[in-house]
C-alpha positions in Angstrom: -13.6 -7.0 10.8 -10.0 -5.6 10.2 -11.3 -2.3 7.6 -10.6 0.9 9.6 -13.3 3.4 8.3 -11.5 7.0 6.4 -12.6 8.9 9.5 -10.4 6.7 11.6 -7.4 8.4 9.8 -6.1 11.6 11.6 -5.7 14.8 9.5 -3.3 16.5 11.3 -1.2 14.0 12.9 3.4 14.0 12.6 4.8 10.7 11.6 6.1 10.7 14.9 2.7 10.9 17.1 1.2 8.6 14.3 4.3 5.7 15.0 3.2 6.0 18.4 -0.6 5.1 18.5 -2.5 2.5 18.4 -3.7 2.3 15.1 -0.2 2.4 13.9 0.1 -0.9 16.1 -2.6 -2.3 14.8 -1.6 -1.4 11.4 2.0 -2.9 12.1 0.5 -6.0 13.4 -2.0 -7.0 10.6 0.9 -6.0 7.9 3.2 -8.3 9.4 0.9 -11.0 9.9 -0.7 -10.8 6.4 3.1 -11.4 5.0 3.7 -14.1 7.1 0.3 -15.7 6.3 0.6 -15.3 2.7 4.3 -16.6 2.6 3.4 -20.0 3.9 0.1 -20.2 1.9 2.2 -19.7 -1.4 5.2 -21.8 -0.6 2.9 -24.4 1.0 -0.8 -24.8 -0.1 -0.9 -22.2 -2.5 1.9 -23.8 -4.8 0.1 -27.3 -5.0 -3.2 -25.6 -5.8 -1.8 -23.9 -8.6 -0.7 -27.0 -10.2 -4.1 -28.4 -10.6 -5.7 -24.9 -12.2 -5.8 -25.0 -16.0 -3.1 -22.9 -17.6 -4.7 -19.9 -17.8 -6.0 -19.2 -14.7 -2.4 -20.7 -13.8 -0.8 -17.3 -15.3 -3.2 -15.2 -13.9 -2.7 -17.0 -10.5 0.9 -16.3 -11.1 0.2 -12.3 -12.3 -1.7 -12.4 -9.5 0.8 -14.1 -6.4 3.2 -11.1 -7.5 0.7 -9.1 -6.7 0.0 -9.6 -3.6 3.3 -10.6 -2.7 4.4 -6.9 -4.2 1.8 -5.4 -2.1 2.6 -6.7 1.6 6.1 -6.0 0.3 5.7 -2.5 -0.1 3.6 -2.1 2.6 5.6 -4.1 5.4 9.1 -1.8 3.8 6.6 1.3 5.1 5.4 -0.1 8.0 9.3 -0.3 9.1 10.5 2.8 8.0 7.7 4.2 10.0 8.7 2.4 13.1 12.6 2.8 12.9 11.7 6.8 12.8 9.6 5.8 16.0 12.1 4.0 17.7 14.9 6.7 17.0 16.9 4.4 14.5 15.9 6.7 11.8 15.3 10.6 11.8 11.7 11.8 10.8 12.8 13.7 7.7 14.3 10.6 6.0 11.2 9.1 6.2 9.6 11.9 3.6 12.3 11.0 1.3 10.7 9.5 -1.7 12.8 6.8 -1.6 11.2 5.5 1.4 7.2 6.3 0.6 4.7 3.9 -0.6 5.3 2.7 -4.2 4.5 0.1 -7.2 1.0 2.1 -7.0 0.1 1.0 -10.5 1.0 -2.3 -9.4 -0.3 -3.0 -6.1 -3.9 -0.7 -6.7 -4.8 -2.6 -10.0 -6.1 -6.0 -10.5 -9.4 -7.5 -9.7 -9.8 -8.5 -13.7 -11.5 -10.9 -15.7 -11.1 -14.8 -14.2 -10.5 -14.0 -10.4 -13.4 -15.6 -9.3 -11.8 -18.7 -10.6 -8.8 -18.2 -8.6 -8.4 -20.5 -5.4 -10.9 -18.9 -2.9 -7.6 -18.5 -0.2 -5.5 -15.9 -2.6 -9.1 -14.3 -3.2 -9.1 -13.8 0.4 -5.5 -12.4 0.5 -5.7 -10.1 -2.3 -8.6 -8.5 -1.0 -7.0 -7.8 2.3 -3.6 -6.9 0.6 -5.8 -4.5 -1.0 -7.3 -3.0 1.5 -3.9 -2.4 3.8 -1.9 -1.1 1.0 -5.0 1.1 0.6 -5.1 1.9 4.2 -1.7 2.5 4.4 -1.9 4.7 1.3 -4.3 7.6 2.9 -2.0 7.7 5.6 1.2 7.8 3.4 -0.7 10.7 1.8 -1.8 12.4 5.2 1.6 12.1 6.8 3.9 12.9 3.8 1.4 15.1 1.3 2.3 18.7 2.8 6.0 17.5 2.1 5.4 17.7 -1.4 3.5 20.9 -1.7 5.4 22.5 1.0 7.7 24.0 -1.5 5.8 24.9 -4.5 4.6 28.2 -5.1 1.5 29.8 -5.9 2.9 29.9 -9.7 2.7 26.1 -9.5 -0.2 25.3 -7.7 -1.8 27.4 -10.7 0.1 25.8 -13.4 -1.4 22.3 -11.7 -4.7 23.3 -11.6 -4.0 24.6 -15.1 -3.3 21.6 -16.9 -5.6 19.6 -14.5 -8.3 21.1 -16.3 -7.2 21.9 -19.5 -6.5 25.7 -19.3 -4.8 27.6 -23.0 -1.3 26.8 -22.0 -1.9 23.2 -20.6 0.4 20.4 -22.4 
């Protein structure tokens, strides 16, 4: 099984050391293979399968195929940025920029709603595998770059966020 336990994710690693690791290579290879497999399915057998679905399920198929595509596009983009850092084609500091971070979380982490069990088995498999990959990359993104967001924040900023989160008197 391709799933990596959360304990496999280093907590004190830099982007450069991560991209030189076996974990990165496995994740990169898995991500790129999944992109190819999904494109082949959606352009071939998946297109044929979707034509045979009832209208309501065909609409769900369209939405979920867009979700899997978005997940994989985000994952592949993130992986390619990390590869560029490793290869020296991009400064590591640039990879911390928000525009290179994993995006579209509200779309990518959604799904799995009513009727998904009626979708073709292959699409459900791709949805599950792309969700797993996206979530692992999201954890890696947080481990590698979470410190970048907080690094410039002062103590008062932390207190303000805590107060807002826990409904203090000054919370909005």
